[in-house]
C-alpha positions, 0 to 999 in steps of 0.5 A: 833355566832363566833363574839358574842363568841369573844365579850363575851370573850373580855368582860370577860377579860376586866371585870376581869381587872376592878375588879382587879383594883377596888379590889386593889384600883389602880385608878378610872375613875376620874384618869388620867392614864399614860400607859407605852407603849412599843408596845409589846403585854402586854402594847398594851393590857393594853392600849386597855382595859383601853381605851375601858373601858373609863379610861382617858389615855395618853401613854409614849414610850421610844426608847432605841436605842438598836435594830437599825431599830427594835427600830425605828419600835416600835416607829412608831407602837405606834405612829400609834396606839395612833393616831388611838384611839386619845390617847396623846403620849409622846416619849423620846430617850435614849443613853442607852449604853452610860448611862450604861457605865457612871454609870457602870451598866448593859444595863437592869439596865440602861434602867430601871433607864432611863424609870422609872425616865422619867415616873415619870417626865412625870406623874408630868408634865401631872398631871397623878395620876398613871403610869400603867405598863403591868406586868402580872402573868407570870412576877410575877412568873418569879420575884419570881423565880429570887428572889429565885435564888438570895436569896432576902428573904421572901419579894422577894418571894411575886412576883410583887406587884400591886402598888408601889408609883405611879406605878400600875400593872392592868394586874397581874390578867392575864397570857401571853396567855390570853393577846395574845388571847385577842389581837387576838380576837380584831384583834389588832397587836403588835410588838415583841421584838426579845431580848425576844426570845433570851436566853441572860438575866437571866429572859429570861433563866427562861422564856424559859428554867426553867419554861418549865422544871418545867411545865414538872414536874407539868403542873400547876406549875404557879398556884401553885407559884401564890397561894404560893405567895398569902399565903406568903402575910399574913406571910410577913405582920407579918414578916415585923411587927417583922422586924420593931420592931427589927430595933427599938430595935437594931438601935441607933445613934451610930450604930447597937447594937450588943448585942441587935441584938444577943438577937433578935429571928432571928439575921440573918433575921433582919441583912439581912433586914437592910443591903440588901437594902444597897446592901449587899448580903446574903453571906456578911450578913453571914460573917458580922454575923460571925464577931460579936464575933470577934475582932473590925476592920473588914470592909465590903463594897458595892459600896456606904456603909461601915459596920465596926465591932466595939467593941459594935456596927456595924457602917453603913456609907455612903462611899461618906462621909467617903472617902471625903478628904476635911474637912466637916467644915471651920475654922474661925480665930479671933485674939485679944489682951489678957486681964485678963478679957478674959474668955476662951470658953468651947465649943468643937467647939472653941479653943484658942491659944497664937498667938505668939506660932502659928508662923508656917503655919497652916494646917488641915488634918486627923490624921495618925498613929504615930501622937502625941501631948501634951494634954492641962494640961499635960506635956508628949506626948501622941499618938493620937491613944491612946487618941482616944482609951481612949476616947472610940472613935469608929473606924469610929469616929477615921477615921473622926478625923481631926487635926490642925497643926502649922508646923509639930506640932499638935496644936488642935485635932479638936473638942477634945483638944488643945496642951499644947505647945500653951496654953494661959499663964501669958506671953500671949499678943495676942490670936488667936481663931479658931471656927468650922463653 
């Protein structure tokens, strides 16, 4: 009788997972599944359920070498487990600490980047349709609370989604206790990561401290949070639809149109959804929003992106391109005799000069404050800054403006205008043509 009860309980758990896989269209019995196998209870349960239900599985295990002998023990455990059930296993070793140091990121983030990049690689090599990871209900609840604390907006309050690209999560229909009880009932051992029992990382603080406190106030708080996340799903669909419509209205080739943004029903929400994926947090978005009615020139930064308040636009630029000191082009030089039949090209990518007037060393640099030149067709000097302002250049366009110099004199505001001192005239015998490549 005892065995029969356990068998029935096991089948109920497995059938719940199968129904969830089918209802969320995660994969089918014809798909090869790569299971991310750490050796912990969740991933072991996932592998055993899929294997028992006849899904073609292979396993992938990462040894991050963060816990000494314990990490090696996890590897040995998954080797034995997969050998017992004749499941192909792939193992990789990472120097996680070194990777985190090189990338200037946390150990948690380093481990995440390393494992998911490798999972994708193995999935492609083994022609796996999906990569199954063992997140469950409790993980989803912790994610909701973590995102609520960090302020990631409405989409963060949905919890963990069942599918994202090739990543699928078949155990989101179970909680941690049900998973452990399932493993106990089939007499399946697993390893315990000692760091999960430490109050070291933010997620563990939520799991070990915050959630138990919330359960004292409401014993069914986990079910309440899952219900809230499900209710937010439909709301998020409408929200995201509105956000996409808003993006189409405000994002242009020049940048983010400030006037159109402020005409939107919720400028702050729209601005947050545009900038948060670029690394800007809630406080930065508030500061940027507050700057919209101020003077141009204010700048905001993340590690990879700049946002610049210009007159009518917010300029959003990748810092890698704006910080590069090398010109993003090559100048091609061509010299020839001058004849009256020569027609000066009108293209902005081309400039023509009297070769005998370009006698000093030619150099290319970005313009600087105080630079001046005599624009072609004029007699008096004009500051480069004033010229660019008259041409209604944005702040970022000004920052990207290059000049070609003959000695100390600017001969060409590249792509814009040549200097009158180097023009072709009735005395010209040889001409030099510079083209942008």
